[in-house]
Structures are given as C-alpha cells and as structure tokens.
C-alpha positions as CSV (number, residue, x, y, z in Angstrom):
1,M,-5.8,3.4,8.4
2,Y,-4.5,-0.2,8.7
3,S,-1.0,0.8,9.5
4,K,-1.8,3.5,12.0
5,F,-5.3,3.2,13.5
6,L,-7.3,0.1,12.9
7,H,-7.1,-2.8,15.4
8,Y,-7.5,-6.0,13.5
9,D,-6.2,-9.6,13.1
10,P,-5.9,-10.9,9.6
11,K,-5.6,-14.4,11.0
12,N,-9.0,-13.9,12.7
13,P,-11.0,-11.6,10.5
14,L,-14.1,-12.0,12.7
15,W,-12.4,-11.0,15.9
16,Q,-15.1,-9.4,17.9
17,D,-13.0,-6.5,19.3
18,R,-11.7,-5.4,15.9
19,D,-12.3,-2.0,14.5
20,R,-14.6,-1.9,11.5
21,L,-13.9,-0.2,8.2
22,V,-17.0,0.1,6.0
23,L,-16.6,1.1,2.4
24,S,-20.0,2.5,1.5
25,K,-18.9,3.7,-2.0
26,G,-18.2,0.2,-3.0
27,H,-17.0,1.0,-6.5
28,A,-13.7,2.0,-4.9
29,S,-13.2,-1.7,-4.0
30,P,-9.7,-2.0,-5.6
31,G,-8.4,0.5,-3.0
32,L,-9.9,-1.6,-0.2
33,F,-8.6,-4.9,-1.6
34,S,-5.1,-3.5,-2.0
35,N,-5.0,-2.4,1.6
36,L,-6.4,-5.7,2.8
37,A,-3.6,-7.5,0.9
38,V,-0.9,-5.3,2.4
39,A,-2.6,-5.9,5.8
40,G,-2.2,-9.7,5.4
41,Y,-5.7,-10.8,4.8
42,F,-4.7,-12.6,1.6
43,D,-1.6,-12.9,-0.6
44,K,-0.8,-9.9,-2.8
45,P,-0.7,-11.9,-6.1
46,E,-4.4,-12.5,-5.6
47,M,-4.9,-8.9,-6.7
48,E,-4.3,-10.0,-10.2
49,T,-7.6,-11.9,-10.1
50,L,-9.6,-8.6,-9.7
51,R,-13.0,-8.9,-11.4
52,K,-12.2,-12.3,-12.9
53,F,-14.8,-15.1,-12.8
54,G,-14.6,-17.0,-9.5
55,S,-12.4,-14.4,-7.8
56,R,-13.1,-13.1,-4.3
57,L,-12.2,-9.7,-5.5
58,Q,-15.0,-8.2,-7.5
59,G,-16.2,-4.8,-8.6
60,H,-17.8,-4.2,-5.2
61,P,-16.8,-5.6,-1.8
62,D,-18.2,-9.0,-0.9
63,F,-18.1,-11.1,2.3
64,K,-16.2,-13.8,0.3
65,C,-13.2,-11.6,0.7
66,P,-11.7,-11.7,4.3
67,G,-11.6,-8.4,6.0
68,V,-14.7,-7.0,4.2
69,E,-17.3,-5.7,6.6
70,F,-20.0,-4.5,4.2
71,C,-21.2,-5.7,0.8
72,G,-21.2,-2.4,-1.0
73,G,-23.1,-1.9,-4.2
74,S,-26.3,0.1,-3.9
75,L,-25.1,3.5,-2.7
76,G,-26.5,5.3,0.4
77,L,-26.7,2.3,2.7
78,G,-23.2,2.1,4.3
79,L,-23.7,4.9,6.8
80,S,-26.9,3.4,8.2
81,F,-25.2,0.0,8.4
82,S,-22.3,1.6,10.3
83,I,-24.6,3.3,12.7
84,G,-26.1,-0.1,13.5
85,M,-22.6,-1.4,14.1
86,A,-21.7,1.5,16.4
87,L,-24.9,1.1,18.3
88,A,-24.4,-2.6,18.7
89,A,-20.9,-1.9,20.0
90,R,-22.3,0.4,22.7
91,I,-25.0,-2.1,23.7
92,D,-22.4,-4.9,24.0
93,G,-20.0,-2.7,25.9
94,K,-17.3,-2.9,23.3
95,N,-14.7,-0.2,22.7
96,H,-14.0,-0.7,19.0
97,H,-14.4,2.1,16.5
98,V,-16.3,2.2,13.3
99,Y,-14.9,4.0,10.3
100,T,-17.0,4.6,7.2
101,I,-16.1,6.0,3.7
102,I,-18.9,7.6,1.7
103,G,-18.9,9.5,-1.5
104,D,-20.2,13.0,-2.5
105,G,-22.3,11.6,-5.4
106,E,-23.6,9.0,-3.0
107,S,-24.8,11.8,-0.8
108,D,-27.6,12.4,-3.3
109,E,-29.3,9.5,-1.5
110,G,-31.8,10.6,1.2
111,Q,-30.8,7.7,3.4
112,V,-27.4,9.3,4.0
113,W,-29.1,12.3,5.6
114,E,-31.5,10.1,7.7
115,A,-28.4,8.3,9.0
116,A,-26.7,11.6,9.7
117,M,-29.7,12.6,11.9
118,A,-29.5,9.2,13.7
119,G,-25.8,9.3,14.3
120,S,-26.2,12.7,16.0
121,K,-29.3,11.6,18.0
122,F,-27.5,8.6,19.5
123,R,-24.3,10.6,20.1
124,L,-22.1,8.0,18.4
125,D,-18.6,9.1,19.2
126,N,-17.4,5.6,18.2
127,L,-18.2,6.5,14.6
128,T,-15.9,8.4,12.2
129,V,-17.0,9.0,8.6
130,F,-14.9,10.1,5.7
131,L,-16.6,12.0,2.9
132,D,-14.6,11.7,-0.3
133,R,-15.2,15.1,-1.8
134,N,-14.0,14.9,-5.3
135,F,-16.9,16.8,-7.0
136,I,-17.5,14.1,-9.6
137,Q,-20.2,11.4,-9.8
138,Q,-21.4,9.0,-12.5
139,D,-23.0,11.6,-14.9
140,D,-21.2,14.8,-14.3
141,Y,-19.8,17.1,-11.6
142,T,-21.7,16.8,-8.4
143,E,-22.5,20.5,-8.4
144,R,-24.4,20.1,-11.6
145,V,-26.3,17.0,-10.6
146,M,-27.2,17.8,-7.0
147,P,-25.0,20.5,-5.4
148,L,-23.6,19.9,-2.0
149,D,-21.8,23.2,-1.9
150,E,-23.3,25.5,-4.6
151,E,-24.5,25.1,-8.1
152,L,-21.6,24.9,-10.6
153,V,-21.7,27.7,-13.3
154,G,-19.5,27.0,-16.3
155,D,-16.5,24.8,-15.7
156,D,-14.9,26.5,-12.7
157,I,-14.7,23.4,-10.5
158,S,-11.0,23.8,-9.9
159,E,-11.6,27.3,-8.5
160,M,-14.4,26.0,-6.3
161,W,-12.0,23.3,-5.0
162,K,-9.5,26.0,-4.0
163,N,-11.9,28.5,-2.5
164,A,-12.9,27.4,1.0
165,A,-15.5,30.1,1.2
166,R,-17.6,28.1,-1.3
167,W,-17.6,24.8,0.6
168,K,-21.0,24.4,2.3
169,V,-21.2,20.6,2.8
170,G,-19.4,20.8,6.1
171,D,-21.9,23.3,7.4
172,K,-24.7,20.9,6.4
173,W,-23.3,18.2,8.6
174,R,-22.6,20.6,11.5
175,S,-26.2,21.5,11.4
176,F,-27.0,17.8,12.0
177,G,-24.8,17.9,15.1
178,W,-21.7,16.3,13.8
179,N,-18.1,17.2,14.6
180,V,-16.7,18.2,11.2
181,I,-13.1,18.3,10.1
182,E,-12.1,19.5,6.6
183,I,-8.8,18.4,5.0
184,D,-6.9,17.9,1.8
185,G,-7.4,14.2,1.3
186,H,-4.1,13.8,-0.5
187,R,-2.1,15.0,2.5
188,I,-1.4,12.0,4.7
189,E,-0.3,14.2,7.6
190,Q,-3.7,16.0,7.5
191,V,-5.6,12.6,7.4
192,V,-3.6,11.4,10.4
193,K,-4.2,14.6,12.4
194,A,-8.0,14.5,11.6
195,V,-8.4,10.9,12.7
196,H,-6.6,11.6,16.0
197,S,-8.9,14.6,16.5
198,A,-12.0,12.5,15.7
199,L,-10.9,9.8,18.2
200,Q,-10.6,12.4,20.9
201,T,-14.1,13.8,20.3
202,R,-16.7,12.8,22.8
203,G,-20.5,12.9,22.6
204,T,-20.9,13.3,18.8
205,P,-19.8,11.4,15.7
206,S,-17.2,12.9,13.4
207,L,-17.2,13.6,9.7
208,I,-13.9,14.2,7.9
209,V,-14.4,16.0,4.6
210,A,-11.5,14.9,2.5
211,R,-11.2,17.1,-0.6
212,T,-9.7,15.0,-3.3
213,I,-9.0,15.1,-7.1
214,K,-10.3,12.2,-9.0
215,G,-7.5,10.8,-11.3
216,K,-4.9,12.8,-9.5
217,S,-1.4,12.7,-11.0
218,V,-2.6,11.3,-14.4
219,E,-2.8,14.1,-16.9
220,H,-6.2,14.3,-18.8
221,M,-7.8,12.1,-16.1
222,E,-7.5,14.6,-13.3
223,D,-10.8,16.2,-12.4
224,N,-12.5,14.7,-15.6
225,P,-16.0,13.2,-15.2
226,K,-15.5,11.3,-18.4
227,W,-13.1,8.9,-16.6
228,H,-15.4,8.1,-13.8
229,G,-16.2,4.6,-15.0
230,V,-13.9,4.1,-18.0
231,A,-11.0,1.6,-18.0
232,P,-7.8,2.9,-19.8
233,N,-6.9,1.4,-23.1
234,P,-4.4,-1.4,-22.4
235,Q,-2.0,0.3,-24.9
236,I,-2.0,3.5,-22.9
237,S,-1.7,1.8,-19.4
238,P,2.1,1.6,-19.5
239,I,2.4,5.3,-20.1
240,I,-0.1,6.1,-17.3
241,D,2.0,3.9,-15.0
242,L,5.1,5.8,-15.8
243,E,3.3,9.1,-15.4
244,L,2.3,8.3,-11.9
245,D,6.0,8.0,-11.1
246,C,7.3,11.0,-13.0
247,Q,4.3,13.3,-13.7
248,F,4.8,12.7,-17.4
249,L,2.4,14.3,-19.8
250,I,0.7,11.9,-22.1
251,A,0.6,13.1,-25.7
252,P,-2.9,14.4,-26.6
253,S,-2.7,12.4,-29.9
254,I,-2.5,9.2,-27.9
255,I,-5.4,10.2,-25.6
256,A,-7.4,10.9,-28.8
257,G,-6.7,7.3,-30.0
258,D,-3.8,7.8,-32.4
259,M,-1.4,5.0,-31.6
260,T,1.1,5.6,-34.4
261,N,3.6,7.3,-32.1
262,L,3.0,5.1,-29.1
263,E,6.4,3.4,-29.1
264,N,8.3,6.7,-29.0
265,E,6.1,8.0,-26.3
266,V,6.8,5.0,-24.1
267,K,10.5,5.4,-24.7
268,R,10.3,9.1,-23.8
269,A,8.4,8.4,-20.7
270,A,10.9,5.7,-19.6
271,H,13.7,8.2,-20.2
272,R,12.0,10.8,-18.1
273,K,11.6,8.2,-15.3
274,I,15.3,7.4,-15.3
C-alpha cells in the first residue's frame, strides 16, 4: 500500500492531504510498524524495541508512533472511525482516500455492521476496507464461534477455504450496498488489481475480502487456531526463520517440546537453505 497507493509524507505525518490507513485489528501492529519503518517514518532498528517498556511500538498501534492514524485495541471500532474520517474529507472538500483493515473475528462486533450500513448510506466511495478472512479468531475457527459464511462441521476449514460456493460474507456486504471484491490475499497482483478497481468505483464504498491463511509458510502454524496469540519458543525461532525461506518442515518432536535434536535440525535447515 505504501509503495503503490498511499499518498503520504513521513517527514510530515500530519499532512492534511495524506491518505489514511486505519488498522482496526490492532493486534496486527507489527505488520503496520514494519511498513511504517520501510516507508521512512522511523529508523528500521527501532523495530527491535517492539513491546519493550518505553517503546513507541507496542502490542497495538498508538499515536506515539508517527504514521499511526488510529489507536487500535478494542475491536469493532476502526470502521466507524474510518467512516468519520471519510465523511470529514468530503465535508472539507479533500480528495484523500481512507483505507481500513478489519478482521473476520472482529466482525462478531455489531458496531461493524452498523458502520457498514452508514458507509453505504453516505455513499462513501473514498473508503476502501480490507477484510482479512483467515477463518481464525481468539478462541477457535470463526465458523465455530460466529459463522460469517456457514457453520463449520468437523475440521474441514481447508475445504471451505478452497470452495468459493461456500463463501457468504461477500454477499452480506453486498446486501448492505457495498462494492465487494474477493481475492486471494497472498497474491500481490490480485491485491493491486482490487485496489485499482476500488479506486475507480463511484457512489459506494468498497470491501476487499482477502482470503488468507494464518501462519502461512510455517508448518504446524498454518491454519492452526492454537497459534493465534502464542509466541514461538525462542529455541524454535531460528528454524521458523529458515522455514520461511525454504519451506522447511520442522520436526514434530521439536514442536512437541523435545529439544534434544535441535542442533541437528538447525543444521539440516541451514543446509536446505543453501
């Protein structure tokens, strides 16, 4: 977004004509912070201070960090906040665009749907929302907690992910009057095409449903609700880092907590990477 679409000035974070990016699902703040660092809002080494006492980079976005537009934390609020920003831009005669990222677990909140009605009512075509559709929230799969598509029976979430006939959340938003675009959120070319399409839409806000896999490319983390809020064991982290580069399979014994063969596994992963 920062390299292709957002108009911004890292030397003047409060520039009035900047585009706004609101991260409503604030627990994804490391992703926002890393993009802000690359965009030049602060030096990249500051990322090492993430969640440390006194750091500007905490577990949820905070205005202390330059480039942050919304203090995320309590889920369900970001879309309403974004609608206010989009309305203010219209009233002030500004041409900037508001982008918002919401979660599918977050969509359990009724305020999300109140905001969806308001966005359509006011025909906010200067608002584009991304729905991170990864099917996982704090307690379990979303379709077990509060289905957005259909209730999950058994553990067939991977089949649901693949079967477009079972995706209903887009139809919900269409019924509210939104322009809906559904994509594979891991395919950059699809993301770019979707944003271009949203920017060309007139008279209605746009929702981009980005189907994603939580923990993608890390074996045993992919599509696993148990990893929603769990930090990897520091001893396993080097293997995970290598796996992201070479799609290396972490030994199940290590995942289970047996570190006796850790050194050999690290060497094997390093060899695969070479």
